[in-house]
C-alpha positions in Angstrom: 179.1 -262.8 -70.7 177.3 -262.7 -74.0 173.6 -261.7 -73.8 171.5 -262.4 -76.8 169.3 -259.7 -78.3 166.3 -262.0 -78.3 166.5 -262.3 -74.5 166.8 -258.5 -74.1 163.9 -257.9 -76.4 161.7 -260.4 -74.7 162.6 -259.0 -71.3 161.7 -255.5 -72.5 158.4 -256.6 -74.0 157.4 -258.5 -70.8 158.3 -255.5 -68.7 156.2 -253.3 -70.9 153.3 -255.7 -70.8 153.4 -255.9 -67.0 153.7 -252.1 -66.7 150.7 -251.7 -69.1 148.7 -254.2 -67.1 149.4 -252.5 -63.9 148.4 -249.1 -65.4 145.1 -250.5 -66.6 144.4 -252.1 -63.2 145.3 -248.8 -61.4 143.0 -246.8 -63.7 140.2 -249.3 -63.2 140.5 -249.3 -59.4 140.7 -245.5 -59.3 137.5 -245.2 -61.4 135.6 -247.7 -59.3 136.6 -246.1 -56.0 135.8 -242.7 -57.3 132.3 -243.8 -58.3 131.7 -245.4 -54.9 132.9 -242.3 -53.1 130.7 -240.0 -55.2 127.7 -242.3 -54.7 128.2 -242.4 -50.9 128.7 -238.6 -50.7 125.5 -238.0 -52.8 123.5 -240.4 -50.6 124.7 -238.8 -47.4 123.9 -235.3 -48.8 120.4 -236.4 -49.7 119.9 -238.0 -46.3 121.1 -234.9 -44.5 119.0 -232.6 -46.6 115.9 -234.7 -46.1 116.5 -234.9 -42.3 117.0 -231.1 -42.1 114.0 -230.4 -44.3 111.8 -232.6 -42.1 113.1 -231.1 -38.9 114.4 -234.5 -37.8 117.3 -233.1 -36.0 115.1 -231.2 -33.5 116.5 -227.8 -34.5 114.3 -224.8 -33.8 114.4 -222.3 -36.6 114.2 -218.7 -35.8 115.2 -215.5 -37.5 117.4 -213.1 -35.6 118.5 -209.7 -36.6 122.1 -208.5 -36.5 123.4 -212.1 -36.6 127.0 -212.3 -37.8 128.2 -215.1 -40.0 130.5 -216.4 -37.3 127.7 -216.7 -34.8 125.4 -218.3 -37.4 128.1 -220.9 -38.3 128.7 -221.7 -34.6 125.0 -222.1 -33.9 124.5 -224.3 -37.0 127.4 -226.5 -35.9 126.0 -226.8 -32.4 122.7 -228.1 -33.8 124.3 -230.5 -36.3 124.3 -234.1 -35.3 127.7 -235.2 -34.0 130.0 -236.8 -36.5 133.0 -236.2 -38.6 131.1 -234.7 -41.5 130.0 -231.5 -39.8 131.3 -228.6 -41.9 130.2 -225.0 -42.5 131.3 -223.0 -45.5 130.4 -219.4 -45.7 131.5 -216.3 -47.5 131.2 -212.7 -46.3 130.5 -211.5 -49.8 126.9 -211.5 -51.1 
């Protein structure tokens, strides 16, 4: 069957246009979702920081000598409000 070059060109241009449109849509959605996630993370961090600074979690702060990082991390996690965002990052280097 004979296929005209015009039909092949048009099909190629339409495929390219659709691909380009999907790429622009993908980039726009990725950017919007990233901004929302960054904003939510920043808001949660500020909220947690203000709650910890005001002592709203009911934690009693005391200084102990000979306190290892593992013990400090476990104690901090035990005082942290329950939720999926509890995380402790520490480094043995100073």
